[in-house]
DSSP file (Angstrom, degrees, kcal/mol; ACC not computed):
  #  RESIDUE AA STRUCTURE BP1 BP2  ACC     N-H-->O    O-->H-N    N-H-->O    O-->H-N    TCO  KAPPA ALPHA  PHI   PSI    X-CA   Y-CA   Z-CA
    1    1 A X              0   0    0      0, 0.0     2,-0.2     0, 0.0     0, 0.0   0.000 360.0 360.0 360.0 137.4   96.2   45.0  148.8
    2    2 A X        -     0   0    0      1,-0.1     2,-0.1     9,-0.0     0, 0.0  -0.507 360.0-105.5 -76.3 140.4   95.2   45.8  145.3
    3    3 A X        -     0   0    0     -2,-0.2     9,-0.6     1,-0.0     2,-0.3  -0.366  33.9-148.0 -65.1 140.0   93.4   49.1  144.6
    4    4 A X  B     -A   11   0A   0      7,-0.2     2,-0.5     8,-0.1     7,-0.3  -0.832  19.0-113.4-108.8 150.6   89.7   48.8  143.9
    5    5 A X    >>  -     0   0    0      5,-4.0     4,-3.1    -2,-0.3     3,-0.6  -0.715  26.4-138.9 -77.1 126.6   87.6   51.1  141.7
    6    6 A X  T 34 S+     0   0    0     -2,-0.5    -1,-0.1     1,-0.2   128,-0.1   0.858  96.1  52.2 -57.8 -39.3   85.2   53.0  144.0
    7    7 A X  T 34 S+     0   0    0      1,-0.2    -1,-0.2    55,-0.1    56,-0.0   0.797 128.8  13.9 -72.3 -27.7   82.2   52.7  141.7
    8    8 A X  T <4 S-     0   0    0     -3,-0.6    -2,-0.2     2,-0.2    -1,-0.2   0.574  89.1-124.1-124.8 -14.8   82.3   49.0  141.1
    9    9 A X     <  +     0   0    0     -4,-3.1     2,-0.2     1,-0.3    -3,-0.1   0.524  69.0 132.4  76.4   4.2   84.7   47.4  143.7
   10   10 A X        -     0   0    0     -5,-0.3    -5,-4.0    -6,-0.1    -1,-0.3  -0.515  57.7-119.7 -86.8 156.8   86.6   45.9  140.8
   11   11 A X  B >>  -A    4   0A   0     -7,-0.3     4,-2.0    -2,-0.2     3,-0.7  -0.529  31.5-104.6 -86.7 162.4   90.4   46.1  140.4
   12   12 A X  T 34 S+     0   0    0     -9,-0.6    17,-0.4     1,-0.2    -1,-0.1   0.843 121.6  53.5 -55.5 -33.9   92.0   47.8  137.4
   13   13 A X  T 34 S+     0   0    0      1,-0.2    -1,-0.2    15,-0.1    17,-0.0   0.819 113.2  41.3 -72.8 -29.5   92.8   44.4  135.9
   14   14 A X  T <4 S+     0   0    0     -3,-0.7     2,-0.7    15,-0.0    -2,-0.2   0.693  95.6  84.9 -92.9 -18.5   89.2   43.1  136.2
   15   15 A X     <  +     0   0    0     -4,-2.0    14,-1.5    14,-0.2     2,-0.3  -0.749  63.1 172.1 -86.5 117.6   87.5   46.3  135.0
   16   16 A X  E     -B   28   0B   0     -2,-0.7     2,-0.3    12,-0.2    12,-0.2  -0.834  15.7-166.8-126.5 160.0   87.5   46.2  131.3
   17   17 A X  E     -B   27   0B   0     10,-1.6    10,-1.9    -2,-0.3     2,-0.4  -0.947  31.7 -95.6-142.5 162.6   85.9   48.2  128.5
   18   18 A X  E     -B   26   0B   0     -2,-0.3     8,-0.2     8,-0.2    38,-0.1  -0.646  40.6-142.2 -80.1 131.8   85.2   48.0  124.8
   19   19 A X        -     0   0    0      6,-1.1     3,-0.3     3,-0.6     6,-0.2  -0.445  19.8-116.8 -88.7 167.1   87.9   49.8  122.7
   20   20 A X  S    S+     0   0    0     78,-0.2    21,-0.2     1,-0.2     3,-0.2   0.697 107.3  72.2 -73.5 -19.6   87.3   51.7  119.5
   21   21 A X  S    S-     0   0    0      1,-0.3     2,-0.3    19,-0.1    -1,-0.2   0.923 119.0 -11.4 -63.7 -44.4   89.4   49.2  117.6
   22   22 A X    >   -     0   0    0     -3,-0.3     3,-1.4     3,-0.2    -3,-0.6  -0.939  55.0-134.7-159.1 131.5   86.8   46.5  117.7
   23   23 A X  T 3  S+     0   0    0     -2,-0.3    -1,-0.1     1,-0.3    -2,-0.1   0.725 108.6  54.5 -61.0 -18.7   83.5   46.1  119.7
   24   24 A X  T 3  S+     0   0    0     -6,-0.1    -1,-0.3     2,-0.0     2,-0.2   0.629  95.3  79.5 -91.1 -13.2   84.6   42.5  120.5
   25   25 A X    <   -     0   0    0     -3,-1.4    -6,-1.1    -6,-0.2     2,-0.3  -0.637  63.9-156.6 -93.4 152.6   88.0   43.4  122.0
   26   26 A X  E     -B   18   0B   0     -2,-0.2     2,-0.3    -8,-0.2    -8,-0.2  -0.929   8.7-172.4-126.2 154.5   88.6   44.7  125.5
   27   27 A X  E     -B   17   0B   0    -10,-1.9   -10,-1.6    -2,-0.3     8,-0.1  -0.990  32.2-102.2-141.2 146.3   91.3   46.7  127.1
   28   28 A X  E     -B   16   0B   0     -2,-0.3     2,-0.6   -12,-0.2     7,-0.3  -0.357  23.6-130.5 -71.0 147.1   91.8   47.5  130.8
   29   29 A X        -     0   0    0    -14,-1.5     2,-0.5   -17,-0.4   -14,-0.2  -0.867  30.0-166.3 -89.7 125.5   91.0   50.9  132.2
   30   30 A X  B >   -C   33   0C   0      3,-1.1     3,-2.2    -2,-0.6   -17,-0.0  -0.966  62.5 -13.2-122.0 130.3   94.0   52.0  134.1
   31   31 A X  T 3  S-     0   0    0     -2,-0.5    -1,-0.2     1,-0.3     3,-0.1   0.834 125.9 -57.7  52.3  37.5   94.0   54.9  136.6
   32   32 A X  T 3  S+     0   0    0      1,-0.2    99,-1.3    98,-0.1     2,-0.5   0.530 104.0 132.9  76.4   6.1   90.7   56.1  135.3
   33   33 A X  E <   -CD  30 130C   0     -3,-2.2    -3,-1.1    97,-0.2     2,-0.8  -0.806  47.2-150.3 -95.7 126.6   91.9   56.5  131.7
   34   34 A X  E     - D   0 129C   0     95,-2.7    95,-0.6    -2,-0.5     2,-0.1  -0.849  19.6-152.0 -92.7 110.4   89.7   55.0  129.0
   35   35 A X        +     0   0    0     -2,-0.8     2,-0.3    -7,-0.3   -15,-0.2  -0.476  16.5 179.3 -81.2 153.4   92.0   54.0  126.1
   36   36 A X        -     0   0    0     91,-0.2    63,-0.1   -17,-0.1   -17,-0.1  -0.984  18.5-122.2-149.9 156.9   90.9   53.9  122.5
   37   37 A X    >   -     0   0    0     -2,-0.3     3,-0.5     1,-0.1   -17,-0.0  -0.160  22.5-107.0 -97.6-175.7   92.7   53.0  119.3
   38   38 A X  T 3  S+     0   0    0      1,-0.2    -1,-0.1    -2,-0.0   -17,-0.0   0.687 102.3  75.1 -82.2 -21.5   93.6   54.5  115.9
   39   39 A X  T 3   +     0   0    0      2,-0.0    -1,-0.2   -17,-0.0    60,-0.0   0.201  64.5 140.8 -82.7  18.5   91.2   52.4  113.9
   40   40 A X    <   -     0   0    0     -3,-0.5     2,-0.3    58,-0.1    60,-0.2  -0.297  35.9-154.8 -64.8 143.8   88.1   54.4  115.0
   41   41 A X        -     0   0    0     58,-0.4     2,-0.2   -21,-0.2    60,-0.1  -0.889  24.4 -98.2-119.5 151.5   85.5   55.0  112.4
   42   42 A X        -     0   0    0     -2,-0.3     2,-0.1    58,-0.1     3,-0.1  -0.444  38.9-128.2 -66.4 134.3   82.9   57.8  112.2
   43   43 A X        -     0   0    0     -2,-0.2    -1,-0.1     1,-0.1    53,-0.0  -0.439  37.8 -83.8 -76.3 157.8   79.4   56.8  113.4
   44   44 A X        -     0   0    0      1,-0.1    -1,-0.1    -2,-0.1     0, 0.0  -0.252  35.8-124.0 -57.6 152.7   76.4   57.4  111.2
   45   45 A X        +     0   0    0     -3,-0.1    -1,-0.1     2,-0.1     2,-0.1   0.284  67.2 129.8 -86.9  11.9   75.0   60.9  111.5
   46   46 A X        -     0   0    0      1,-0.1     2,-0.9     0, 0.0    -3,-0.0  -0.446  65.8-119.3 -64.0 136.9   71.5   59.6  112.4
   47   47 A X        -     0   0    0     -2,-0.1    -1,-0.1    65,-0.0    -2,-0.1  -0.702  33.8-156.7 -80.5 105.0   70.2   61.4  115.5
   48   48 A X        -     0   0    0     -2,-0.9     2,-0.3     1,-0.1     5,-0.0  -0.328  30.3 -87.1 -77.6 165.4   69.6   58.6  118.1
   49   49 A X    >   -     0   0    0      1,-0.1     3,-1.3    -2,-0.1    -1,-0.1  -0.572  32.5-136.5 -69.1 127.1   67.3   58.9  121.0
   50   50 A X  T 3  S+     0   0    0     -2,-0.3    42,-0.3     1,-0.3    41,-0.3   0.731 102.3  60.8 -60.8 -20.4   69.2   60.5  123.9
   51   51 A X  T 3  S+     0   0    0     40,-0.1     2,-0.3    39,-0.1    -1,-0.3   0.771 100.8  59.9 -77.6 -25.2   67.6   57.9  126.3
   52   52 A X    <   +     0   0    0     -3,-1.3     2,-0.3     2,-0.0    40,-0.1  -0.790  67.1 175.3-105.3 148.8   69.2   54.9  124.4
   53   53 A X        -     0   0    0     -2,-0.3    39,-0.1     2,-0.1    -3,-0.0  -0.991  38.4-146.1-149.5 154.2   72.9   54.4  124.0
   54   54 A X        +     0   0    0     -2,-0.3     2,-0.1    37,-0.1     3,-0.1   0.156  57.4 134.7-102.8  15.6   75.4   52.0  122.7
   55   55 A X  S    S-     0   0    0      1,-0.1    -2,-0.1     2,-0.1    37,-0.1  -0.441  72.3 -96.1 -64.7 135.6   77.9   53.0  125.4
   56   56 A X    >>  -     0   0    0      1,-0.2     4,-2.4    -2,-0.1     3,-1.3  -0.322  29.5-135.6 -52.0 124.9   79.5   49.9  127.0
   57   57 A X  H 3> S+     0   0    0      1,-0.3     4,-2.4     2,-0.2    -1,-0.2   0.791 103.2  62.7 -57.6 -28.6   77.4   49.2  130.1
   58   58 A X  H 34 S+     0   0    0      2,-0.2     4,-0.3     1,-0.2    -1,-0.3   0.820 110.2  39.4 -67.8 -29.3   80.7   48.6  132.1
   59   59 A X  H X> S+     0   0    0     -3,-1.3     3,-1.3     2,-0.1     4,-0.6   0.909 113.9  53.7 -80.0 -47.3   81.6   52.2  131.4
   60   60 A X  H >< S+     0   0    0     -4,-2.4     3,-1.2     1,-0.3    -2,-0.2   0.856 103.4  56.6 -57.2 -38.7   78.1   53.6  131.9
   61   61 A X  T 3< S+     0   0    0     -4,-2.4    -1,-0.3     1,-0.3    -2,-0.1   0.705 100.6  58.9 -70.2 -18.3   77.7   52.0  135.3
   62   62 A X  T <4 S+     0   0    0     -3,-1.3     2,-0.3    -4,-0.3    -1,-0.3   0.640  92.4  85.5 -82.4 -14.3   80.8   53.7  136.6
   63   63 A X    <<  -     0   0    0     -3,-1.2     2,-0.9    -4,-0.6    73,-0.2  -0.685  69.4-144.5 -94.1 140.9   79.4   57.2  135.9
   64   64 A X        -     0   0    0     71,-3.9     2,-0.1    -2,-0.3    -3,-0.1  -0.826  27.3-160.5-100.3  92.2   77.1   59.1  138.3
   65   65 A X        -     0   0    0     -2,-0.9     6,-0.2    -5,-0.2    25,-0.1  -0.386  14.8-119.2 -72.5 148.4   74.8   60.8  135.8
   66   66 A X    >   -     0   0    0      4,-2.9     3,-2.3     1,-0.1    -1,-0.1  -0.165  43.6 -82.6 -76.4-177.8   72.8   63.9  136.9
   67   67 A X  T 3  S+     0   0    0      1,-0.3    -1,-0.1     2,-0.1    -2,-0.1   0.699 132.6  52.8 -62.9 -19.0   69.0   63.9  136.9
   68   68 A X  T 3  S-     0   0    0      2,-0.1    -1,-0.3    22,-0.0     3,-0.1   0.337 121.4-105.8 -95.9   5.6   69.0   64.8  133.2
   69   69 A X  S <  S+     0   0    0     -3,-2.3    22,-0.4     1,-0.3     2,-0.3   0.799  81.5 122.2  76.7  29.1   71.3   61.8  132.3
   70   70 A X        -     0   0    0     20,-0.1    -4,-2.9    21,-0.1     2,-0.3  -0.826  45.4-161.2-122.9 158.4   74.4   64.1  131.8
   71   71 A X  E     -E   89   0C   0     18,-2.2    18,-2.3    -2,-0.3     2,-0.2  -0.992  30.3-112.6-132.2 142.9   77.9   64.4  133.1
   72   72 A X  E     -Ef  88 137C   0     64,-0.7    66,-2.7    -2,-0.3     2,-0.5  -0.507  26.2-153.6 -72.0 144.0   80.0   67.6  132.8
   73   73 A X  E     -Ef  87 138C   0     14,-3.4    14,-2.1    64,-0.2     2,-0.5  -0.958   0.3-156.0-121.8 111.3   83.1   67.2  130.6
   74   74 A X  E     -Ef  86 139C   0     64,-3.0    66,-3.3    -2,-0.5     2,-0.5  -0.743  15.0-148.1 -83.8 130.4   86.1   69.4  131.3
   75   75 A X  E     -Ef  85 140C   0     10,-2.9     9,-3.1    -2,-0.5    10,-1.2  -0.894  17.6-177.6-109.2 128.2   88.2   69.8  128.2
   76   76 A X  E     -Ef  83 141C   0     64,-2.6    66,-2.8    -2,-0.5     2,-0.4  -0.962  29.7-116.8-128.1 138.6   91.9   70.2  128.5
   77   77 A X  E  >  - f   0 142C   0      5,-3.0     4,-2.3    -2,-0.4    66,-0.2  -0.599  21.4-145.8 -73.9 128.8   94.6   70.8  125.9
   78   78 A X  T  4 S+     0   0    0     64,-3.4    -1,-0.1    -2,-0.4    65,-0.1   0.927  92.0  47.9 -63.0 -47.5   97.0   67.9  125.9
   79   79 A X  T  4 S+     0   0    0     63,-0.3    -1,-0.2     1,-0.2    64,-0.1   0.829 127.9  20.2 -67.0 -34.4  100.2   69.8  125.0
   80   80 A X  T  4 S-     0   0    0      2,-0.1    -1,-0.2    -3,-0.0    -2,-0.2   0.633  91.0-125.9-111.7 -18.9   99.8   72.7  127.5
   81   81 A X     <  +     0   0    0     -4,-2.3    -3,-0.1     1,-0.3     2,-0.1   0.468  55.6 155.4  81.0   1.2   97.4   71.4  130.2
   82   82 A X        -     0   0    0     -5,-0.1    -5,-3.0    -6,-0.1     2,-0.5  -0.397  47.2-124.9 -65.1 133.2   95.3   74.5  129.5
   83   83 A X  E     +E   76   0C   0     -7,-0.2    74,-0.3     1,-0.2    -7,-0.3  -0.712  32.3 179.2 -78.7 123.7   91.6   74.1  130.5
   84   84 A X  E     -     0   0C   0     -9,-3.1    72,-3.2    -2,-0.5     2,-0.3   0.871  48.0 -35.7 -96.5 -43.8   89.7   75.0  127.3
   85   85 A X  E     -E   75   0C   0    -10,-1.2   -10,-2.9    70,-0.2     2,-0.4  -0.971  43.9-117.6-168.2 172.1   86.0   74.6  128.1
   86   86 A X  E     +E   74   0C   0     -2,-0.3     2,-0.3   -12,-0.2   -12,-0.2  -0.999  36.6 160.4-127.0 134.6   83.2   72.7  129.9
   87   87 A X  E     -E   73   0C   0    -14,-2.1   -14,-3.4    -2,-0.4     2,-0.4  -0.819  33.4-107.1-140.5-179.2   80.5   70.9  128.0
   88   88 A X  E     -E   72   0C   0     18,-0.4    18,-3.0    -2,-0.3     2,-0.4  -0.901  24.4-168.6-119.4 144.5   78.0   68.1  128.7
   89   89 A X  E     -E   71   0C   0    -18,-2.3   -18,-2.2    -2,-0.4     2,-0.2  -0.988   5.3-165.0-128.9 140.2   77.8   64.5  127.6
   90   90 A X     >  -     0   0    0     -2,-0.4     4,-2.3   -20,-0.2     5,-0.2  -0.527  50.5 -84.7-102.8-175.3   75.1   61.9  127.8
   91   91 A X  H  > S+     0   0    0    -22,-0.4     4,-2.4   -41,-0.3     5,-0.1   0.895 129.2  47.8 -60.7 -41.8   75.9   58.2  127.3
   92   92 A X  H  > S+     0   0    0    -42,-0.3     4,-2.7     2,-0.2    -1,-0.2   0.896 110.2  51.8 -68.5 -39.4   75.6   58.4  123.5
   93   93 A X  H  > S+     0   0    0      2,-0.2     4,-2.3     1,-0.2    11,-0.3   0.907 111.7  47.7 -62.2 -40.7   77.8   61.5  123.3
   94   94 A X  H  X S+     0   0    0     -4,-2.3     4,-2.7     2,-0.2    -2,-0.2   0.923 111.0  51.2 -65.8 -42.9   80.5   59.7  125.4
   95   95 A X  H  X S+     0   0    0     -4,-2.4     4,-2.2    -5,-0.2     5,-0.2   0.935 111.3  47.4 -58.0 -47.0   80.1   56.6  123.2
   96   96 A X  H  X S+     0   0    0     -4,-2.7     4,-2.3     1,-0.2     6,-0.5   0.902 111.7  51.0 -62.5 -41.0   80.6   58.6  120.0
   97   97 A X  H  X S+     0   0    0     -4,-2.3     4,-1.9     7,-0.2    -1,-0.2   0.930 112.7  45.5 -61.4 -46.2   83.6   60.4  121.5
   98   98 A X  H  < S+     0   0    0     -4,-2.7   -78,-0.2     1,-0.2    -1,-0.2   0.838 118.8  41.1 -68.1 -33.3   85.3   57.1  122.5
   99   99 A X  H  < S+     0   0    0     -4,-2.2   -58,-0.4    -5,-0.2    -1,-0.2   0.760 124.3  33.0 -90.3 -24.5   84.6   55.4  119.2
  100  100 A X  H  < S-     0   0    0     -4,-2.3    -3,-0.2     2,-0.2    -2,-0.2   0.706  91.4-132.2-101.9 -22.8   85.4   58.3  116.8
  101  101 A X  S  < S+     0   0    0     -4,-1.9    25,-2.4    -5,-0.4     2,-0.4   0.577  73.2 113.5  77.5   8.6   88.1   60.2  118.6
  102  102 A X  B    S-G  125   0C   0     -6,-0.5    -1,-0.3    23,-0.2    -2,-0.2  -0.960  78.2-108.2-114.9 131.2   86.2   63.4  117.9
  103  103 A X        -     0   0    0     21,-1.7    13,-2.2    -2,-0.4     2,-0.4  -0.381  40.7-176.7 -63.6 122.0   84.7   65.3  120.9
  104  104 A X  E     -I  115   0D   0    -11,-0.3     2,-0.2    11,-0.2    11,-0.2  -0.980   2.6-178.4-124.3 132.8   81.0   65.0  120.8
  105  105 A X  E     -I  114   0D   0      9,-2.9     9,-2.3    -2,-0.4     2,-0.5  -0.773  28.6-117.3-127.2 167.9   78.7   66.7  123.3
  106  106 A X  E     -I  113   0D   0    -18,-3.0     2,-0.7    -2,-0.2   -18,-0.4  -0.950  26.0-140.9-107.5 121.8   75.0   67.0  124.2
  107  107 A X  E  >> -I  112   0D   0      5,-3.1     4,-1.5    -2,-0.5     5,-0.7  -0.732   9.4-164.4 -83.0 117.2   73.6   70.6  123.8
  108  108 A X  T  45S+     0   0    0     -2,-0.7    -1,-0.2     2,-0.2     0, 0.0   0.842  89.1  44.8 -70.0 -33.0   71.2   71.2  126.6
  109  109 A X  T  45S+     0   0    0      1,-0.2    -1,-0.2    -3,-0.1    -2,-0.1   0.903 123.8  31.9 -79.1 -41.9   69.7   74.3  124.9
  110  110 A X  T  45S-     0   0    0      2,-0.2    -2,-0.2     0, 0.0    -1,-0.2   0.619  97.1-136.8 -89.8 -13.5   69.3   72.7  121.4
  111  111 A X  T  <5 +     0   0    0     -4,-1.5     2,-0.3     1,-0.2    -3,-0.2   0.925  66.6 102.1  55.6  48.9   68.7   69.2  122.7
  112  112 A X  E   <S-I  107   0D   0     -5,-0.7    -5,-3.1   -62,-0.0    -1,-0.2  -0.974  75.8 -95.4-152.3 163.6   70.9   67.7  120.1
  113  113 A X  E     -I  106   0D   0     -2,-0.3     2,-0.4    -7,-0.2    -7,-0.2  -0.524  35.6-169.8 -78.5 148.2   74.4   66.2  119.7
  114  114 A X  E     -I  105   0D   0     -9,-2.3    -9,-2.9    -2,-0.2     2,-0.6  -0.989  16.4-145.5-141.6 136.5   77.2   68.4  118.4
  115  115 A X  E >   -I  104   0D   0     -2,-0.4     3,-2.5   -11,-0.2     4,-0.3  -0.875  35.2-112.5 -97.5 121.1   80.7   67.5  117.3
  116  116 A X  T 3  S+     0   0    0    -13,-2.2     8,-0.8    -2,-0.6   -13,-0.1  -0.335 101.8  14.5 -57.7 122.9   83.2   70.2  118.2
  117  117 A X  T 3> S+     0   0    0      6,-0.2     4,-1.7    -2,-0.1    -1,-0.3   0.319  86.6 119.9  96.3  -6.5   84.4   71.7  114.9
  118  118 A X  T <4 S+     0   0    0     -3,-2.5    -2,-0.1     1,-0.2     5,-0.1   0.873  94.8  14.9 -61.3 -36.8   81.7   70.3  112.7
  119  119 A X  T  4 S+     0   0    0     -4,-0.3    -1,-0.2     3,-0.1    -3,-0.1   0.753 135.0  42.6-104.3 -32.5   80.5   73.8  111.7
  120  120 A X  T  4 S-     0   0    0      2,-0.1    -2,-0.2    27,-0.0    27,-0.1   0.729  94.7-129.2 -86.9 -22.9   83.4   76.0  112.9
  121  121 A X  S  < S+     0   0    0     -4,-1.7     2,-1.3     1,-0.1    -3,-0.1   0.460  72.0 124.6  83.2   1.0   86.3   73.8  111.7
  122  122 A X        -     0   0    0     24,-0.1    -4,-0.2    25,-0.0    24,-0.1  -0.657  47.2-172.4 -95.4  78.9   87.8   74.1  115.2
  123  123 A X        -     0   0    0     -2,-1.3    22,-2.9    -6,-0.2     2,-0.5  -0.261  23.4-145.9 -77.6 155.8   88.1   70.4  115.9
  124  124 A X  E     - H   0 144C   0     -8,-0.8   -21,-1.7    20,-0.2     2,-0.8  -0.975   9.4-158.7-119.8 114.2   89.0   68.6  119.1
  125  125 A X  E     -GH 102 143C   0     18,-2.3    18,-2.2    -2,-0.5   -23,-0.2  -0.844  23.3-132.0 -94.0 112.0   91.0   65.4  118.5
  126  126 A X  E     + H   0 142C   0    -25,-2.4    16,-0.3    -2,-0.8     3,-0.1  -0.439  32.1 172.1 -74.1 130.4   90.5   63.3  121.7
  127  127 A X  E     -     0   0C   0     14,-3.6     2,-0.3     1,-0.4   -91,-0.2   0.712  67.2  -8.9-106.3 -32.7   93.6   61.8  123.3
  128  128 A X  E     - H   0 141C   0     13,-1.5    13,-2.4   -93,-0.1     2,-0.4  -0.983  50.0-147.4-160.2 158.4   92.1   60.5  126.5
  129  129 A X  E     -DH  34 140C   0    -95,-0.6   -95,-2.7    -2,-0.3     2,-0.3  -0.992  22.1-170.6-130.1 123.7   89.0   60.5  128.6
  130  130 A X  E     -DH  33 139C   0      9,-2.7     9,-2.5    -2,-0.4     2,-0.4  -0.862  14.1-142.2-117.0 150.0   89.4   60.3  132.4
  131  131 A X  E     - H   0 138C   0    -99,-1.3     7,-0.2    -2,-0.3   -68,-0.0  -0.911  22.6-125.3-109.1 134.8   86.8   59.8  135.1
  132  132 A X    >   -     0   0    0      5,-2.3     3,-1.2    -2,-0.4     5,-0.1  -0.201  33.6 -95.1 -75.2 173.6   87.1   61.7  138.4
  133  133 A X  T 3  S+     0   0    0      1,-0.3  -127,-0.1     2,-0.1    -1,-0.1   0.744 124.6  47.0 -63.0 -26.5   87.2   59.9  141.8
  134  134 A X  T 3  S-     0   0    0      3,-0.1    -1,-0.3  -128,-0.1    -2,-0.0   0.551 105.3-125.8 -91.7  -9.2   83.4   60.4  142.4
  135  135 A X  S <  S+     0   0    0     -3,-1.2   -71,-3.9     2,-0.2    -2,-0.1   0.667  84.9 102.3  74.9  16.2   82.4   59.3  138.9
  136  136 A X  S    S+     0   0    0    -73,-0.2   -64,-0.7     1,-0.1     2,-0.3   0.346  72.3  48.0-116.2   7.7   80.5   62.5  138.2
  137  137 A X  E     -f   72   0C   0    -66,-0.2    -5,-2.3    -5,-0.1     2,-0.3  -0.994  63.7-148.7-147.7 140.5   82.9   64.4  136.0
  138  138 A X  E     -fH  73 131C   0    -66,-2.7   -64,-3.0    -2,-0.3     2,-0.5  -0.829   4.1-152.2-105.8 147.2   84.9   63.6  132.9
  139  139 A X  E     -fH  74 130C   0     -9,-2.5    -9,-2.7    -2,-0.3     2,-0.6  -0.976  14.2-165.4-115.9 113.9   88.3   65.1  131.9
  140  140 A X  E     -fH  75 129C   0    -66,-3.3   -64,-2.6    -2,-0.5     2,-0.5  -0.894   4.1-157.4-104.6 115.1   88.7   65.0  128.1
  141  141 A X  E     +fH  76 128C   0    -13,-2.4   -14,-3.6    -2,-0.6   -13,-1.5  -0.817  24.4 170.7 -95.7 128.1   92.2   65.6  126.9
  142  142 A X  E     -fH  77 126C   0    -66,-2.8   -64,-3.4    -2,-0.5     2,-0.7  -0.853  44.6-122.8-133.6 162.2   92.4   66.9  123.3
  143  143 A X  E     - H   0 125C   0    -18,-2.2   -18,-2.3    -2,-0.3     2,-0.4  -0.970  43.2-146.4 -99.0 112.5   94.6   68.3  120.6
  144  144 A X  E     - H   0 124C   0     -2,-0.7     2,-0.6   -20,-0.2   -20,-0.2  -0.674  12.4-161.0 -87.9 131.2   92.7   71.5  119.9
  145  145 A X        -     0   0    0    -22,-2.9     2,-0.1    -2,-0.4    -2,-0.0  -0.951  64.8 -27.9-109.4 112.2   92.6   72.9  116.3
  146  146 A X  S    S-     0   0    0     -2,-0.6     2,-0.2   -24,-0.1   -24,-0.1  -0.434 114.1  -8.8  81.3-159.0   91.6   76.6  116.4
  147  147 A X        -     0   0    0      1,-0.1     7,-0.2    -2,-0.1    -2,-0.1  -0.473  45.5-161.7 -77.5 142.4   89.5   78.2  119.0
  148  148 A X  S    S+     0   0    0      6,-1.1     2,-0.2     5,-0.5     6,-0.2   0.763  72.5  74.9 -89.1 -29.9   87.7   76.1  121.6
  149  149 A X  S >  S-     0   0    0      4,-2.0     3,-1.7     1,-0.1    -2,-0.1  -0.585  80.8-131.2 -88.6 145.0   85.2   78.9  122.6
  150  150 A X  T 3  S+     0   0    0      1,-0.3    -1,-0.1    -2,-0.2    -3,-0.0   0.657 107.0  66.3 -65.9 -14.0   82.3   79.9  120.4
  151  151 A X  T 3  S-     0   0    0      2,-0.1    -1,-0.3     1,-0.0     3,-0.1   0.608 120.9-105.9 -79.9 -11.6   83.4   83.5  120.9
  152  152 A X  S <  S+     0   0    0     -3,-1.7    -2,-0.1     1,-0.4     2,-0.1   0.322  79.8 131.0 100.4  -6.4   86.6   82.8  118.9
  153  153 A X        -     0   0    0      1,-0.1    -4,-2.0    -6,-0.1    -5,-0.5  -0.443  69.4-118.7 -75.7 154.3   88.8   82.8  122.0
  154  154 A X  S    S+     0   0    0     -7,-0.2    -6,-1.1    -6,-0.2     2,-0.3   0.882  97.0  14.4 -63.1 -37.4   91.2   79.9  122.5
  155  155 A X  S    S-     0   0    0     -7,-0.2   -70,-0.2    -8,-0.1   -71,-0.1  -0.887  73.1-123.7-132.6 168.4   89.5   78.9  125.7
  156  156 A X  S    S+     0   0    0    -72,-3.2     2,-0.7    -2,-0.3     3,-0.3   0.422  92.9  80.9 -90.1   0.7   86.2   79.8  127.4
  157  157 A X        +     0   0    0    -74,-0.3    -1,-0.2   -73,-0.2   -74,-0.1  -0.553  49.2 118.3-110.8  67.2   87.8   81.1  130.7
  158  158 A X        +     0   0    0     -2,-0.7     2,-0.6    -3,-0.1    -1,-0.2   0.391  48.8  90.8-111.3   0.8   88.9   84.6  129.8
  159  159 A X        -     0   0    0     -3,-0.3     2,-0.5     2,-0.0    -3,-0.0  -0.888  61.3-154.8-103.8 119.5   86.9   86.6  132.3
  160  160 A X        -     0   0    0     -2,-0.6     2,-0.4     2,-0.0    -2,-0.0  -0.793   9.9-141.9 -92.8 130.0   88.5   87.3  135.7
  161  161 A X        -     0   0    0     -2,-0.5     2,-0.4     2,-0.0    -2,-0.0  -0.771  21.0-176.1 -91.3 133.4   86.1   87.9  138.6
  162  162 A X              0   0    0     -2,-0.4    -2,-0.0     1,-0.1     0, 0.0  -0.957 360.0 360.0-128.2 148.7   87.2   90.5  141.1
  163  163 A X              0   0    0     -2,-0.4    -1,-0.1     0, 0.0    -2,-0.0   0.464 360.0 360.0 -83.5 360.0   85.5   91.6  144.3
């Protein structure tokens, strides 16, 4: 029996998404990995309404958004597997990430989009975006340039808790 995607009941071959190469082309999602191509272009810097999104509905329906319309995004360095940080994405931030190849997040405190590295120069070049088995968390694999943490540390997980 062919494996089904839990969120939609579709098989990997039937579940398709829009690639960054062209909004009219589709490519299969395999093993929870959303592929995107090299021809991605930067989206306009206009601040869209967080309630509206141009994210492919086939991708959006697979995600279990929290009550604020967000999902946590765990960011991992591709080369080392090191966990770098956790941030939040709404549908538009995920769309921008998939189409530009640059990690874009939703700031809960500032209530605005931010592209990692836009002010610091510490960019995250996205290599893949994976969805967990429950559809409520993303794993964003990146090539990190510079520090991932706003403190200047390479990752945000430098404090060890002890009893």
